[in-house]
C-alpha positions as CSV (number, residue, x, y, z in Angstrom):
1,M,22.3,-10.0,-0.2
2,S,21.1,-12.9,2.0
3,A,17.4,-13.6,2.5
4,R,17.9,-13.1,6.2
5,V,19.3,-9.6,5.8
6,L,16.6,-8.7,3.3
7,T,13.9,-10.1,5.5
8,T,15.3,-8.3,8.6
9,S,15.6,-5.0,6.6
10,L,12.1,-5.3,5.3
11,A,10.8,-6.0,8.8
12,L,12.7,-2.9,10.1
13,A,11.2,-0.8,7.2
14,C,7.8,-2.1,8.2
15,A,8.4,-1.3,11.9
16,T,9.5,2.2,10.8
17,A,6.5,2.7,8.6
18,C,3.9,1.2,10.8
19,G,5.2,2.2,14.2
20,P,3.8,5.0,16.4
21,T,2.9,8.2,14.6
22,V,5.3,11.0,15.3
23,K,3.6,14.2,16.1
24,T,4.9,17.3,14.4
25,A,6.3,20.1,16.4
26,P,3.8,22.9,17.1
27,T,5.7,25.2,14.7
28,E,5.5,22.8,11.8
29,A,2.6,22.7,9.5
30,P,0.8,19.2,9.5
31,L,0.9,17.1,6.4
32,P,-2.2,17.2,4.3
33,A,-3.3,13.7,5.6
34,E,-2.9,14.9,9.2
35,A,-4.9,18.0,8.5
36,G,-7.7,16.1,6.7
37,Q,-7.1,17.9,3.5
38,V,-6.4,15.0,1.1
39,V,-8.2,15.5,-2.2
40,P,-10.2,12.5,-3.5
41,A,-8.7,10.5,-6.4
42,P,-10.1,10.8,-9.9
43,G,-13.4,9.0,-9.9
44,G,-14.2,10.3,-6.4
45,I,-12.4,7.6,-4.4
46,E,-11.8,9.1,-0.9
47,F,-8.4,8.7,0.8
48,P,-8.6,6.1,3.6
49,R,-7.5,8.4,6.4
50,K,-7.0,5.7,9.1
51,Y,-4.9,3.4,7.0
52,K,-1.8,4.1,9.2
53,N,-3.5,2.1,11.9
54,W,-4.1,-1.0,9.7
55,P,-2.1,-4.2,10.3
56,V,0.6,-5.3,8.0
57,L,-0.4,-8.0,5.4
58,S,3.0,-8.3,3.8
59,V,6.2,-6.6,2.8
60,T,7.7,-6.6,-0.7
61,Q,10.7,-5.4,-2.6
62,R,10.8,-4.4,-6.3
63,P,14.5,-4.6,-7.2
64,D,13.6,-3.3,-10.8
65,K,12.1,-0.1,-9.2
66,E,14.4,0.0,-6.2
67,T,11.5,0.3,-3.9
68,L,10.4,-1.3,-0.6
69,R,6.7,-1.7,0.0
70,V,4.7,-2.3,3.2
71,V,1.2,-3.7,2.4
72,L,-1.5,-2.9,4.9
73,G,-5.1,-4.1,5.1
74,N,-8.3,-3.0,6.7
75,V,-10.1,-5.3,9.1
76,T,-11.9,-7.2,6.3
77,A,-8.6,-7.8,4.5
78,V,-6.8,-9.0,7.7
79,R,-9.6,-11.4,8.6
80,A,-9.6,-12.9,5.1
81,A,-5.9,-13.3,5.1
82,R,-5.8,-15.0,8.5
83,R,-8.5,-17.4,7.3
84,G,-6.8,-18.0,3.9
85,E,-9.9,-16.6,2.1
86,T,-8.0,-14.4,-0.4
87,N,-9.0,-15.8,-3.7
88,P,-11.3,-14.1,-4.0
89,W,-10.9,-11.4,-1.4
90,P,-14.3,-10.5,0.2
91,N,-16.2,-7.4,-0.6
92,G,-15.2,-4.5,1.7
93,T,-11.5,-5.4,1.5
94,I,-9.2,-2.4,1.2
95,I,-5.5,-3.0,0.6
96,A,-2.9,-0.3,0.9
97,S,0.6,-0.5,-0.7
98,T,2.9,2.1,0.7
99,L,6.1,2.7,-1.2
100,W,9.6,4.0,-0.3
101,K,12.7,4.3,-2.3
102,Q,15.1,1.7,-1.0
103,A,18.2,3.1,0.8
104,P,21.3,1.4,2.2
105,G,21.1,0.4,5.8
106,Q,23.1,2.3,8.3
107,G,26.6,1.1,8.8
108,T,26.5,-1.6,6.2
109,S,25.9,-2.1,2.5
110,Q,24.3,-5.5,3.2
111,S,20.9,-4.2,4.3
112,L,18.2,-2.0,2.9
113,T,16.0,0.5,4.7
114,A,13.1,2.9,3.8
115,G,14.3,6.1,2.1
116,E,12.1,8.8,0.6
117,F,8.4,8.1,0.7
118,I,7.0,7.7,-2.9
119,R,3.3,7.1,-2.7
120,A,0.3,5.2,-1.2
121,E,-1.7,3.0,-3.5
122,F,-5.1,1.5,-2.6
123,M,-7.3,-1.3,-3.9
124,F,-11.0,-1.3,-2.9
125,K,-13.0,-4.5,-3.4
126,D,-16.6,-3.9,-4.3
127,V,-18.0,-6.3,-7.0
128,E,-21.1,-4.1,-7.5
129,T,-19.5,-0.7,-7.7
130,Y,-16.6,-2.0,-9.9
131,A,-18.5,-4.6,-11.9
132,S,-17.9,-2.8,-15.2
133,N,-14.2,-3.3,-15.1
134,D,-14.5,-7.1,-14.8
135,S,-12.2,-7.2,-11.7
136,G,-14.5,-6.0,-8.8
137,W,-11.7,-3.7,-7.7
138,G,-11.3,0.1,-7.7
139,W,-7.8,1.6,-7.6
140,A,-6.5,4.9,-6.4
141,R,-3.0,6.4,-5.8
142,W,-1.7,9.4,-3.9
143,N,1.9,10.6,-4.5
144,G,4.5,12.0,-2.1
145,T,4.1,13.2,1.4
146,E,1.6,15.8,0.1
147,L,-0.6,12.9,-1.0
148,V,-1.4,14.4,-4.4
149,P,-4.0,12.3,-6.3
150,Y,-2.5,10.5,-9.3
151,G,-4.1,11.0,-12.7
152,S,-6.5,13.6,-14.1
153,D,-9.4,11.3,-14.8
154,E,-10.8,7.8,-14.2
155,S,-8.4,6.3,-16.7
156,I,-6.1,5.6,-13.7
157,S,-8.3,2.6,-12.9
158,E,-7.8,1.3,-16.4
159,E,-4.0,1.7,-16.0
160,C,-4.0,-0.2,-12.8
161,R,-6.4,-2.9,-14.1
162,D,-4.2,-3.4,-17.1
163,C,-1.1,-4.0,-15.0
164,H,-2.9,-6.2,-12.5
165,K,-4.5,-8.3,-15.2
166,K,-1.5,-10.6,-15.3
167,V,-2.5,-11.7,-11.7
168,S,-6.3,-11.9,-12.4
169,G,-6.1,-15.6,-11.3
170,N,-5.0,-14.4,-7.9
171,D,-8.0,-11.9,-7.6
172,W,-5.8,-9.2,-9.2
173,I,-3.4,-9.1,-6.3
174,F,0.4,-9.3,-6.7
175,M,1.4,-9.9,-3.1
176,K,0.9,-13.0,-0.9
177,P,-0.1,-12.2,2.7
178,A,2.6,-13.0,5.2
179,I,1.2,-15.5,7.7
180,L,2.7,-15.5,11.2
181,P,3.3,-18.9,12.8
């Protein structure tokens, strides 16, 4: 697959994911996130309800996991990315990684698009609150469109930290913000 097709496909996935919110028909039950019923993650981290309104920081693909990801950031994250101040990211940064199974594009096998929604993952930068894990970050994940918290206790943060340790020199972040010209 050419880089142009992949880039275009990821941009389309991003536009699909980050475009206007579609209202459900009156006869349909709202998703938990829309109804304000998302349960906090283990450790008490609250679900960032307005993340759908955050700007895109980057898009990524994990061929080994066959997923497409749209990475969003709160105002603090976006300001830092635009200034190139991301190593370290400032306190108050929240980064959301939203994941979909990749699916073939319509009418061609040469492009990818977003398929089934898998989960929303969040990183919360607060060097005081998360000082004990040596990263300054808190992690949380909610699975599926029902946004079910992942994990049964605070060990989820250890699991995330262990994976992100390989990029500790990049302030524990795998992605690079996409800077527009």
